[in-house]
Each structure stands twice: as C-alpha cells, then as structure tokens.
C-alpha positions as CSV (number, residue, x, y, z in Angstrom):
1,M,29.0,265.7,93.0
2,K,29.5,268.9,91.0
3,L,26.6,271.3,90.5
4,S,26.5,270.9,86.7
5,E,26.4,267.1,87.0
6,G,23.7,267.1,89.6
7,V,21.5,269.6,87.6
8,G,21.9,267.4,84.5
9,R,20.9,264.2,86.4
10,L,17.9,265.9,88.1
11,Q,16.7,267.3,84.7
12,A,16.9,263.7,83.3
13,L,14.8,262.4,86.3
14,L,12.0,265.0,86.0
15,G,9.8,262.7,84.0
16,N,10.5,259.8,86.3
17,A,8.6,259.5,89.6
18,D,11.4,257.6,91.3
19,Q,11.7,259.6,94.6
20,R,14.7,257.5,95.7
21,Q,16.8,258.5,92.7
22,I,16.0,262.2,93.1
23,A,16.9,262.0,96.8
24,E,20.2,260.2,96.1
25,V,21.2,262.9,93.7
26,L,20.4,265.6,96.2
27,Q,22.3,263.8,98.9
28,A,25.4,263.5,96.6
29,L,25.2,267.2,95.8
30,A,24.9,268.0,99.5
31,E,28.3,266.4,100.0
32,N,29.9,269.1,97.8
33,R,31.3,271.7,100.2
34,N,31.8,274.1,97.2
35,L,28.3,274.0,96.0
36,L,27.4,277.7,96.7
37,G,30.6,278.9,95.0
38,D,29.9,276.7,92.0
39,G,26.5,278.3,91.8
40,V,27.8,281.8,92.0
41,Q,30.4,281.1,89.3
42,A,27.7,279.6,87.0
43,H,25.5,282.6,87.5
44,L,28.3,285.0,86.7
45,R,29.2,283.1,83.5
46,E,25.6,283.4,82.4
47,H,24.5,286.8,83.6
48,G,27.6,288.7,84.5
49,F,27.1,291.0,87.5
50,T,23.3,291.3,86.9
51,R,20.6,289.3,88.7
52,G,19.3,287.8,85.5
53,D,15.7,286.6,85.8
54,Q,16.1,285.4,89.4
55,A,15.1,287.1,92.7
56,Y,16.9,286.6,96.0
57,N,16.4,287.4,99.6
58,A,18.8,287.7,102.4
59,H,18.9,284.0,103.3
60,S,18.2,282.2,100.0
61,F,20.5,281.6,97.0
62,S,19.4,280.2,93.7
63,L,21.8,277.7,92.3
64,F,19.8,276.8,89.2
65,H,16.4,277.9,87.8
66,S,14.3,276.7,84.8
67,A,10.7,276.5,84.0
68,Q,10.6,272.9,85.2
69,M,12.7,273.1,88.4
70,S,14.6,275.3,90.8
71,L,17.6,274.4,93.0
72,R,18.1,276.6,96.0
73,M,20.3,276.9,99.1
74,T,18.7,278.4,102.1
75,L,20.2,279.6,105.4
76,W,18.3,279.0,108.6
77,M,18.9,280.8,111.8
78,P,17.8,280.1,115.4
79,A,15.0,282.5,116.3
80,E,13.2,283.5,119.4
81,A,11.6,286.9,118.8
82,A,8.3,286.9,116.8
83,V,9.8,289.1,114.1
84,E,12.6,286.6,113.6
85,Q,10.1,283.7,113.4
86,Q,8.2,285.6,110.7
87,A,11.2,286.2,108.6
88,F,11.6,282.5,108.1
89,I,7.9,281.6,108.3
90,Y,8.7,279.4,111.3
91,G,5.6,277.8,112.8
92,L,3.3,278.6,109.9
93,P,1.6,275.4,108.5
94,H,1.5,275.6,104.7
95,S,1.4,273.7,101.5
96,H,3.1,274.3,98.1
97,D,2.0,274.4,94.5
98,F,5.2,272.6,93.6
99,E,6.8,269.3,94.6
100,L,9.6,269.8,97.1
101,Y,12.7,267.9,98.1
102,A,15.0,269.3,100.7
103,V,18.2,267.8,102.2
104,G,20.2,269.0,105.2
105,Y,23.5,270.5,104.2
106,H,25.0,272.1,107.3
107,G,24.1,272.3,111.0
108,N,21.6,270.3,112.9
109,G,18.8,271.6,110.7
110,Y,15.2,272.8,111.2
111,R,12.5,270.4,112.4
112,S,9.6,269.8,109.9
113,V,6.2,268.5,111.0
114,K,4.3,267.2,108.0
115,H,0.7,266.1,107.4
116,A,-0.9,264.6,104.3
117,I,-4.0,266.4,103.2
118,G,-6.8,264.0,102.2
119,N,-9.1,266.5,100.6
120,A,-6.6,268.9,98.9
121,A,-8.7,269.4,95.8
122,Q,-11.7,270.6,97.8
123,L,-9.9,273.0,100.2
124,R,-11.2,276.6,100.5
125,E,-11.8,278.9,103.4
126,G,-14.4,277.4,105.7
127,V,-13.7,273.8,104.5
128,K,-12.2,271.6,107.2
129,A,-8.9,270.0,106.1
130,A,-8.7,266.2,106.4
131,V,-5.2,265.8,107.7
132,G,-3.2,262.6,108.3
133,A,-0.9,261.7,111.2
134,A,2.0,264.0,111.9
135,Q,5.4,263.0,110.5
136,S,8.3,264.7,112.1
137,L,12.0,264.9,111.0
138,R,15.1,266.9,111.7
139,L,16.7,268.1,108.5
140,S,20.3,267.2,109.5
141,P,23.0,266.7,106.9
142,G,22.0,263.9,104.5
143,T,18.4,263.7,105.7
144,V,15.8,264.2,102.9
145,L,12.3,265.8,103.2
146,H,9.8,265.2,100.5
147,M,6.5,267.1,100.0
148,R,3.9,266.6,97.3
149,A,2.4,269.5,95.5
150,Y,-0.9,270.6,97.2
151,E,-1.3,267.2,99.0
152,D,1.1,267.8,101.9
153,M,1.4,270.6,104.5
154,H,4.1,271.2,107.0
155,Y,5.5,273.7,109.4
156,V,9.1,274.4,110.3
157,A,10.6,274.9,113.8
158,P,13.9,276.8,114.0
159,P,17.1,274.9,114.3
160,D,19.2,275.0,117.4
161,E,22.2,276.4,115.5
162,F,22.9,278.1,112.1
163,S,21.9,275.6,109.5
164,V,21.8,275.3,105.7
165,S,19.5,273.2,103.5
166,L,19.5,272.4,99.8
167,A,16.0,272.3,98.2
168,L,14.7,271.2,94.8
169,M,11.4,272.6,93.7
170,I,9.7,270.8,90.8
171,A,6.9,272.5,88.9
172,D,3.6,270.6,89.0
173,A,3.2,269.4,85.4
174,R,-0.5,268.6,86.1
175,G,-1.1,272.2,87.1
176,G,-3.3,270.8,90.0
177,Q,-7.0,270.2,89.7
178,P,-9.3,273.1,88.8
179,G,-9.4,275.6,91.6
180,Q,-6.7,273.8,93.6
181,R,-4.3,276.2,95.4
182,A,-1.5,276.2,98.0
183,W,-2.7,277.2,101.4
184,S,-1.5,278.5,104.7
185,F,-3.2,277.1,107.8
186,D,-4.1,278.1,111.3
187,Q,-2.9,276.3,114.4
188,D,-5.8,273.9,114.1
189,L,-4.5,273.1,110.6
190,Q,-7.5,274.7,108.9
191,P,-7.1,276.7,105.7
192,I,-7.0,280.5,106.2
193,H,-5.1,282.0,103.3
194,S,-4.2,280.8,99.8
195,G,-1.1,281.6,97.7
196,I,1.7,281.8,100.2
197,D,4.2,281.1,97.4
198,A,2.6,283.6,95.1
199,H,2.8,286.3,97.9
200,E,6.5,285.4,98.4
201,A,7.2,285.8,94.7
202,D,5.2,289.1,94.6
203,T,7.3,290.4,97.5
204,Y,10.5,289.6,95.7
205,K,9.3,291.3,92.5
206,R,8.4,294.5,94.4
207,I,11.9,294.5,96.1
208,E,13.5,294.0,92.7
209,A,11.5,296.9,91.2
210,L,12.6,299.2,94.0
211,W,16.2,298.1,93.5
212,Q,16.0,298.8,89.8
213,A,14.4,302.2,90.4
214,H,17.2,303.0,92.9
215,R,19.8,302.2,90.2
216,R,18.3,304.7,87.9
C-alpha cells in the first residue's frame, strides 16, 4: 500500500473505534518497502528543503503529521551500555497521552511488556497504580502493538538486531479526564514522573531552536 493511500484510509478511520481495521491498514503499509522514500518525497513536495513544522531525532522519521494523527518510522538498535539504553528509553515503563498503534517493519523487533492501568484517572505521585497482568509481544514484521491513551503502560526491551517499526499516534479526542496525565513508572510500576511525551517534545523544540540559531 502506498503512503498516500494508507494515510487517507487512516484519516477516514479516526472516528471509528474498529481497532482491527486500523491494524490492517498499518500491516498493509508495512509491506511497502519504499515507505520511507515515499515519506521523504512527500515532505519535500510540501516543505522543500526545510523541516516544516516537524521535529526529528537521529532515529525517528515523520511520514505524516496532522492535529489528529502522526505516522512515524522509528529505528531501534541493540543496546547494552546504559547510555544507549537511555537514548531509546529502553526499560522505562511509561504511558502515553495518545492512542498508539505500532507494527513491526524490519528486523526481529523490540519486546514490549504491557500492563493495563485500572486507576489511570487517579494517578499521581504517591498513589499506587492498579496494574493488570503483563502482556508481552515481540514487534516482528506484521505484528501489531496497541496501547490506549493513559490506560496502558509498557516498557520496551532492545531488539537482538537492527529493527524498524511503523507507529501511528492518534490524538486523544476526549483530552483525558481532568488532571489525567501520561506517566513514567519505577521498576515496581509506581508513578514517579508525569509528562514523558511533553519532555520529549520540549527536547526536540530546544534542539530545533539551537539549529535555527546556528543557521543565522
């Protein structure tokens, strides 16, 4: 499936809670071996040789971005040293403030261990998280991971070989319940810090500001 077709189908499904259909579109996109090239060409047509309104890091490429959804290709490397683990947030349990679908694209894929959070709306520092049983999967080609906004947490273990995933992030139209936030968790799966996604976005913005300043 071509990138433009897949994006169109996903946009049409955003108001539909059919997880199976969304997963099938992502799996069809993941069979396209030219997906990254298609994304680069689409970006060049729209933004030329500027970054537009998108921020990148060394291992993540945005294929499509709108206020409602984002489609991203991410490279995952085997890692042993602590600094390498941190670069990919391997081993850090966390939740998201968006709905996530990810499908394996290349390599044997990272391992995700996921837990449902039974009291997501009440989480704050010092409040014990009510977590469900662990669900583990290897994000090999064609395998789909689904995480609900706020209500699921997971941590990622590094792949055994260079791997690539394709991820769809859907903005939470509900905006969450009042005071509800995404969290990172300690090794006992208790909340320790909120806003992992906001911190990631802030880091990208600061890198972008430094890059723009250097250009001047």
